[in-house]
Structures are given as C-alpha cells and as structure tokens.
Phi, psi and omega in degrees: 000141177245138174253136188233108180261123171257136184241089176308331186279353182242081185293136173272327179170169174283130183268112187284136180295343169305339178293341172262072178250165179230179184204128166236143179223157178285082187216127179045238190243030172296301179281289182288115178091356176247262180293336189230124174209093190297140172086354176279140177301339179277001186249154171278188188293344180270349183096008173280128175301112179296325178291325181282325183295320174299320175302311179301325181287334168302331175286339175057060183291132176293329192198147179225118185277144179197158359260008182180162023064172182301333185305317196293345187284353172223030183258120174255104192303330177299336173291342190253019179235167180085192180296133184306313182303336180266359187276140181280148173277141176231156170296139177247110192279330190295304189254004179074041183221203177240149182241126184275347178064015178290336170248111190230209188294316181299312179298317175301321184284326172299317183294328174295309178306317177307313186278357187062040179232161184275136179288155168208114197252122175272130180277149169275110177248019167264299175258353175285174178233158177293329166303322176296317189289314176304319183296321179297314173299316178298314174306322186272324194242348183281137170260010185274187179251033181279171186308299183296327184287329186282325188290320180296324185291322185289338169281358174107357180250101186288311185276154172302143176291335183062050187277124180269318198259126183226122184264121185271082169086176185226122173042056181287357175283336197270145181281351173280349179272128175307114180077043179301150179241161149291168183286326178295313182291328180289317176310304182306304182293314187287337169291315180297313176303309180300318176299308180304321182286325175294325170297316188288314184224090179299344180279352187294142175246125197248147177237122175279158184276112181249173184242270184232345180114323186254005187262151184294334171311306188297322185295311185292327182284320181294309180302327186273333190245351188305331179272358192243345185239168176259335180222156166240124183277145164235141183247136179212132158234142182228174176145141181200159172288342178282120179314301187289329169300315179304308194269353172264341187299328176307333180300348177292338179298320184294322181289330174286334175291323183290312178304308185292318173304323181293325182284326175292311182296328176292312179299321184298312183299310188292333187261357181056056183272109178298329184224076181293165183281156170265181189258137170241110170273076199273000165214114172213154170176177165272129179199118176192359172270305178266098184265342182224173179078223185271005176052035184278070178302145178242112193277145172254178180283339171297329178285326175297325174293321173303321182294311180304319174296322181299319191283328173293318183289324181294325184289315178298334180253030188293339176295338180248318178279106180242005164204148179213129190237103176304129185244123345245199185259326184229125175065304187274111182038055197230151176284344188240132177240136177245156164229168175305345190255321195215167169228140186216165185251147168268169180306327177300345186295317192290320172299321179297314176302310183288328171299307184291322174295319187273332187302133175263193185287325194233128172277144185231168192288144176226133179240123178244126179234114186189199180287142180234165180228141180231058182305149171277093186285125182297135177302136176076008186286338192245146172292325188260128187278055183256108172271133184233353185307322180290348184270353178277182006285160185248134179295153179284335182248126173252135190233149164214160179216157175217154175228162178293139177297173180292347188262006180258134182288316183263124182275141177215162183230146167225135189235134176251121186237128172246121183253103190272351178297157170268013178241159159302133181240145172261131175239136172249125180248133186228151166263130174285120177066013182221164171233152168296133177251085184096185186286157172274138170264136193230130168236133189226132175239129176233174180298151181290150182288148173301129181103340181303142178301138178245141167296309173238138196299332178276358194248118177291152176252182178214163181241136178248121174241143181234149187201195175210161173215129176282141175293150180221127181054035175085355182230158181255110187266127181229132173271115188256119182294163178302140178044066191219165183234118180236145165240132184242123176239137186200150167285155175215159171227163180289152177083000000 
C-alpha cells in the first residue's frame, strides 16, 4: 500500500498553463497532411484539418511553439507570407526535403488564434540574420506605419498579432544544426539579437538556447544571457524497449531542472539579478524508435506512463519550469495521427489530456510513502545515454497535486498518479489540515483490451474509466490498476 499526503497549505508555486504546451515543426506530416491539408474534405477553407483542430482544442494548450526545431535554422520566414501561389519552394536542409511555404507565419498565428493558445516563434539563428529577425518581430507585432507592418496589413491582418515569446535559435550547439555555434559564439550573437529585439519590442519575452542543464554549454550560455532573457530552454527525449528504463528515464528531467536552477541562481547571485530567467522545457517526449525519416513513432501505454511522469515532474517543479512543449503534436512523434480519412489519438494523448483538464492554479507539496523499485537497468537499453539509476530508488507510484488558488471560492484538489507497478496497487490519499468535502471523482486510463476497435489499424488505443470514491476516516482509498494513470479530483474544506 502507498500513502500519499497532500499539503494544500504548502504551495510549490503557481502552475503556468504554458507547462501544457505543444510544438509543431515542418517535419514529415506534422504540418502538411497533419494539422494543415489543403483540399481535404476534412479541412476548412483555410486548409486547417477540423478533426485535428478539435483534438488539439481538447488539450487546452497554453502555448504552441513553431516552426522548429531543426527546420528553423534554414527557414526564411518572408518566403511564407503573401499570396500562397507566389511563395517559393525551397530546399529543406534539416530533414532532407522541400518546403512549399504554403503554411507560414499568418497561417500559424491564425491557427493559434483558433486554438486559443499563445504563439511562440523560434528564430533562425543558423542561416538567418538579425535584420531578418527584427523584420519578423516587426511584421508580427508593430502597430506603426513601417514597411513590414504595412506588409502584414496588405496580407490581410490589420491588427498586430502580438507574439510575446521568441526563441533565440534551436539547439545551436549541435553539429546537426545548420550554422551551429560554440557556446561562446552563441552568447556573442544572441546578445546582439536580444538587445535589438528588446529595443524594437520591449514586451518580447526571449528564450535562450539550452541543452540539458549539466552540460558546459548551459553554464556558459546562462552566465552570458541570464540578464537578457526570460527563459532558458532545455530539451529532453527518453525511451527504451526495456519497460523500467522507459518509465523511469523521465526522472532525468528532474536532474536537469536541479542543475539548471543551480546555474541560474549562481548567475543571478553573481550578477545581482532581481528577476532571473525561468526554465522552458520547449522540447520533450518519448522518442526512440523512428529516428530518421518522418519520425512517425507508434506509442505504447508504457510510453504514456512516461509522459504522465514528465508532467508530474513539471508540476512538482513549476516554480522553475514555466513552459513545457510536447514535441510534437501531429504525426511526427505525436499524440495525434492522421490519415486522409480520419484522425485518432495515441496512448500518450491521454495523460496530457487529463493533466491539462484537471490542473488547478497552485502546485502543492506531496509526500509519497510506499513500495519502491531499484531496477537493474540494462546497459544499452536506451537510445538516449541518460543514466537514472543513481536517482532511485523510485516509488512505484509517482504523484503530483494542485489546488485551486485563494481567489477561487470553492477549494478543490487534483492529484495525478502514475502507477508504474506491474501489479495493482492500493493508494490512500489524505489532506493535511484539510478534509475532503464529498466524494472524489476518479478517472483512470489503462492500455486497451485485446480486440478493442482501432480507428487506424497501426495506432494503439487506451481505455478510460470513470468513477467516484467516498472518503473514509479522512482518506480516499483508490485501487490503481497495473500500469495505469489516474486523476483524482475533489472539493476540500479547511480543518
């Protein structure tokens, strides 16, 4: 049995909705044939797939990052504006294809408006120039009568788009990136860009390009950029055919958060920064099977448990992690898969959906006491060289909790539980200095039963069960099926 004590009076921090963010890149069928498919009977008159739009709306994304990813380092945004039939086709260097430019800045920003989500544009620091970046900011955000603002108006958008979030390049440390830098080179160039962008748009929030938190790149970039940016980005992908490696590797994200936080606090102390940057985990996911081509990963329910754990980790660390972008959203390593006739969801969609639906305003302290596991993770079991054994032992049940803020009349709590055990586990959930006010609503996701119908034959499904449980002796007892993800939601009162 596992006992989970929630302390609503001990907030970790305010949970920013940008933690439930997404990412779309011009890669494989993510954009074309995914969220955008001109001429499809499933698309609207703008080319937006209505079925995909509906599924993404359900996730209530706080922010959507675009256009890359590796793609952005050779993307020239002005190719993708104006009349679609006049836009040039260009070689696409990151993934080895061609870019039609039929989906560009105005289409992306209109898509964000349809979703009700904040846009986040990553700038081309590979083959791009500062002049080009400033023109992009002007095109999107200027209300003046300047040339690029007028170009936006002539393209049909009178009011500024008011894009707040701008990334200073993508993975500029990697030799797979067009125009890669050393850390010192990056700081010199990104400093020029950050200062100039802020002169043009003082409201812009900037994201410096980070790696994984424990790398020398991050130290140099944080020391050089902490006074100029609002976020430092981290990227992490995990995954393995070994079950325990797969479901436990996301804890590497907690190591990265701790390391990055220490580097930021060090820089803030030495530079006397009153408002140091926070962390944007602007690429994360399970990804290890399809490493080339269109990256059309097919997910299992074990992958869904890893995704649920990632979101628990971001919730527990929300005082520092204030943005996180699942990479990606459609077809390419994505929760949503399309065919010309249908769109369906993969198992990883469910923990994202339930986390996003259930999350309250404040993350609070959680203490978990129960069985733990210290598996002997096999060498070479993962595509990614992330050692996590030293972070264990790991609880069989991973937990996070949020409560409604003080400005909400009806107090409530949401608890997200990942049961990684191969056996059913009993969890008793209690509130310190608070009591449950009525029955708890419970939603549990498990792998699909054999023979369950599939929308697309190669896409696994999952099963969602709903119920309720009355508290007894101040606790809610929940039986967690093997390898399951559960959300508990309940009203609560003081005392």
